[in-house]
N, C-alpha and C positions, 0 to 999 in steps of 0.2 A: 485495396486497402481502405480502412475507415479509421477515424480518430474518435476517441471518447475522452472528455475532460470532465472532472467532477471532484467531489469531496466525500470521503468516507468518515463516518462518525463511529467511534468506539464508545458507546454510552456507559458501559460497565467494565471497569478494569478487571482483567482476569477472564473475560468472556469474549472468545474469538468472534470476529466478524469476517465473513467471506466476501471477497471482492465481487463475486457474481451476484451478491444480494443487492447491489446497486442497480437502480432503474436503468434499463437499456443494456445490461450486460448479462449474458448467459454463461453458465458454467462451461459450455462447450466452445465459446468464443476463443480463438487462438490469438494470444498476445505475441506480437512481433517485437515490440519496443515498449518500455515503460519508464515513467518518471514519477517518483513519490517524494513528497516534501511535507514535513509536519507544519501545522499552523504555529505561528510564533506565539500565540496566546495560550497554547497548551500548557498545562501545569505539570506535565511529565512527558515521558518518552512513549513513542509509538514503536511497536515491534512488527516487522514484516517477516512472514515465513510461509510454511506449508501448514498442513492440518495440525501439526504439533507445536505451532507457535504458542507462546504464553506471555504473560505480563512480565516475565524475566528472561525469556529466551527467544531469540530470533535476530534479525538484522535490526539494530537499534537506531532509531531516528530521533535525535535530540532537537527540541524546538529552538535551541539557541538562547540568547538572552544577553545580559550585560557582558560585554567583552568576549562574546562567544558566537561563532557563526552557526546557523542552523544546518543540520545534516540534510542530505538528499540521497536518493538511490536512483540510479539510471542504469538500465540494462537493455542491451540490444541483442536480440537472439537471431537477427537476420544474418549477421556475420558468421554465425556457426551453422547456418542453414536450417534453423529450427524455430519453434514457437512453443509457448506454454499455455495450457488451458487456463482460462480465467478462474475456473473453479478450484485450481490448485493454490491460489494466492489468498492468504488470510492475514488479518491484522489483529493485534491485541495492544493493550496499553497498561501502564502501571498506575494511572490515575483515571478517574471517570471523565467522560465527555471530551477526550482528546480526538483531534481530527487530523486527517492527512489528505492533502490535495494530490490529485493525480492527473496524468495525461497518458493515454494508451494508444498504440497503433495496433489494429487487428488485421488479420487476414480477411479477405472477403469471403 
């Protein structure tokens, strides 16, 4: 197993960004476990999904704020005996320049 930690930027709302575009991640890397968390200074939501994710559709991660806790997404595929190709994971946002921090565990 190997771990990869980083931050993805969605520079333009409505334009998907593929996880495997991050330095050190290949589309064929198999993700066993993931953790995604939006940056608190984001001005809008991050959306996580597959190639059909959009700035209005996907798993929504709210950055939180006053009286509100920020969202996070944690998935463990090891318990079901599987993994997901990194190239299948995409992000979008509803405002420009939103970021999501991540931690991933890959198969070797």
